[in-house]
C-alpha positions as CSV (number, residue, x, y, z in Angstrom):
1,M,19.9,7.8,7.5
2,S,20.9,4.3,6.1
3,L,20.0,3.4,2.6
4,P,17.5,0.7,3.7
5,N,15.7,3.3,5.8
6,Y,15.8,5.9,3.1
7,F,14.3,3.5,0.5
8,A,11.7,2.3,3.0
9,S,10.6,6.0,3.3
10,L,10.5,6.4,-0.5
11,G,8.4,3.2,-0.7
12,R,5.9,4.7,1.8
13,Y,5.8,7.9,-0.2
14,H,5.2,6.1,-3.5
15,V,2.1,4.5,-2.0
16,W,0.9,7.6,-0.2
17,A,1.4,10.0,-3.1
18,T,-0.2,7.6,-5.6
19,H,-3.2,7.0,-3.5
20,T,-3.6,10.6,-2.7
21,L,-3.6,11.5,-6.3
22,L,-5.9,8.7,-7.4
23,D,-8.5,9.1,-4.6
24,A,-8.5,12.9,-4.4
25,N,-8.7,13.9,-8.0
26,L,-8.3,11.5,-10.8
27,K,-11.2,9.3,-10.1
28,G,-13.5,12.4,-10.2
29,L,-12.6,13.7,-13.6
30,S,-15.2,13.6,-16.4
31,D,-14.6,11.0,-19.1
32,A,-13.8,13.7,-21.5
33,D,-11.1,15.2,-19.3
34,W,-9.8,11.7,-18.4
35,H,-9.2,11.0,-22.1
36,R,-8.4,14.4,-23.6
37,D,-5.0,15.4,-24.9
38,C,-3.5,17.5,-22.2
39,G,-0.1,17.9,-23.8
40,L,1.5,15.4,-21.4
41,F,4.3,13.1,-22.7
42,F,1.7,10.3,-22.9
43,R,-1.0,12.8,-24.0
44,S,-4.0,12.1,-21.6
45,V,-4.5,11.5,-18.0
46,H,-5.6,8.0,-19.0
47,R,-2.5,7.2,-21.0
48,T,-0.2,8.7,-18.3
49,V,-1.8,6.6,-15.5
50,N,-1.5,3.5,-17.8
51,H,2.2,4.4,-18.3
52,L,2.7,4.7,-14.6
53,L,1.3,1.1,-14.2
54,V,3.4,-0.3,-17.1
55,A,6.6,1.3,-15.7
56,D,5.9,0.2,-12.1
57,N,5.3,-3.4,-13.4
58,I,8.5,-3.4,-15.5
59,W,10.7,-2.1,-12.7
60,Y,9.2,-4.3,-10.1
61,A,9.8,-7.4,-12.3
62,R,13.5,-6.3,-12.9
63,F,14.2,-5.7,-9.2
64,A,12.1,-8.2,-7.3
65,E,11.7,-11.0,-9.8
66,G,14.9,-10.8,-11.8
67,R,12.8,-10.6,-15.1
68,S,12.9,-8.1,-17.9
69,P,9.5,-7.9,-19.4
70,R,9.6,-6.4,-22.9
71,I,6.5,-4.3,-23.3
72,P,6.0,-1.0,-25.0
73,L,5.9,1.9,-22.4
74,D,2.7,3.2,-23.9
75,T,0.8,-0.1,-23.7
76,E,-2.8,0.2,-22.5
77,L,-3.1,-2.3,-19.7
78,H,-6.7,-1.3,-18.7
79,A,-9.1,0.7,-20.9
80,E,-11.5,1.1,-18.0
81,R,-10.7,3.8,-15.4
82,A,-11.7,2.1,-12.2
83,A,-9.7,-1.1,-13.1
84,L,-6.7,1.0,-14.0
85,C,-6.8,3.1,-10.9
86,E,-7.2,-0.1,-8.8
87,A,-4.4,-1.9,-10.6
88,L,-2.0,1.1,-10.1
89,G,-3.0,1.5,-6.4
90,A,-2.2,-2.2,-5.8
91,A,1.0,-2.2,-7.8
92,V,2.6,0.5,-5.7
93,T,2.1,-1.4,-2.5
94,R,4.4,-4.2,-3.6
95,W,7.5,-2.2,-3.1
96,S,7.6,-1.7,0.7
97,P,7.3,-5.5,1.6
98,W,10.0,-6.3,-1.0
99,L,12.3,-3.5,0.3
100,E,12.1,-5.1,3.7
101,T,13.7,-8.3,2.3
102,L,16.8,-6.6,1.1
103,A,20.1,-7.0,2.9
104,P,21.9,-3.7,3.4
105,E,24.8,-4.7,1.2
106,R,22.5,-5.2,-1.8
107,Y,22.2,-1.5,-2.2
108,D,25.9,-1.4,-3.2
109,G,25.4,-4.0,-6.0
110,E,24.3,-3.9,-9.5
111,L,21.0,-4.2,-11.3
112,V,21.2,-6.2,-14.4
113,Y,18.3,-6.2,-16.9
114,T,17.4,-6.3,-20.6
115,R,15.8,-3.3,-22.2
116,N,12.9,-3.5,-24.7
117,N,15.4,-3.3,-27.5
118,G,17.2,-6.4,-26.3
119,E,20.2,-4.5,-24.9
120,E,21.6,-5.8,-21.5
121,V,22.1,-3.0,-19.0
122,R,24.3,-3.1,-15.8
123,I,23.8,-0.1,-13.5
124,P,24.3,0.6,-9.8
125,F,21.5,-0.9,-7.8
126,A,20.6,2.0,-5.4
127,P,20.5,4.8,-8.0
128,A,18.5,2.6,-10.3
129,L,16.0,1.9,-7.4
130,G,15.9,5.6,-6.7
131,H,14.9,6.1,-10.4
132,V,11.9,4.0,-9.9
133,F,10.4,6.4,-7.4
134,N,11.8,9.5,-9.1
135,H,10.1,8.4,-12.4
136,A,6.7,8.0,-10.7
137,T,7.1,11.4,-9.0
138,H,7.8,13.0,-12.4
139,H,4.6,11.6,-13.9
140,R,2.4,12.4,-10.9
141,G,3.7,15.9,-11.2
142,Q,2.5,15.9,-14.9
143,L,-0.8,14.7,-13.7
144,T,-1.2,17.4,-11.1
145,A,-0.3,20.0,-13.7
146,A,-3.0,18.6,-16.0
147,L,-5.5,18.7,-13.2
148,T,-4.6,22.4,-12.5
149,A,-5.0,23.2,-16.2
150,M,-8.5,21.7,-16.1
151,V,-9.3,23.8,-13.0
152,Q,-9.3,20.8,-10.7
153,P,-7.7,21.0,-7.3
154,G,-4.3,19.4,-7.3
155,P,-3.4,17.6,-4.2
156,E,-0.3,18.4,-2.2
157,I,1.7,15.3,-2.7
158,D,5.3,16.6,-1.9
159,W,7.2,14.0,0.1
160,V,7.7,16.5,2.8
161,Y,4.0,16.4,3.6
162,L,4.1,12.6,4.3
163,L,7.3,13.2,6.4
164,Q,5.4,15.8,8.4
165,Q,2.4,13.4,8.9
166,E,4.8,10.7,10.0
167,A,6.6,13.0,12.4
168,K,3.4,13.8,14.1
169,G,2.8,10.1,14.7
């Protein structure tokens, strides 16, 4: 599989897994469970979903817009659950159309950006892009673990399930 096709598949997975998690489980949590400290890196479901949105915004700006926003990774972008879920659901949909604009040789290039601490970073483009989707998968996994700990059904959001759905047509 070519890198453009591989990343197109990752982009579809990013949308599918995020929407599956938001729609199936997170919106139905009680307010107490939404905000309680579950022992996650960003403590609560609310703060973890906010972090997913912050990170998606930062990485999209770096890749697609050539900007390096300097914003703390624990910034609360939305205090209200519905607005936060809607914003994250919309944010993840930006990647696929942007990926379609990339020339295949771009994957062999570099990504240059500035970190929050002002340090300039130069890293290989394709692995950095892979990090965007891997990072989101990591935190979605934390959220499904939190749901399980709260005796909520965790959705099956492994990439292979999307691939199976796509293979069926």
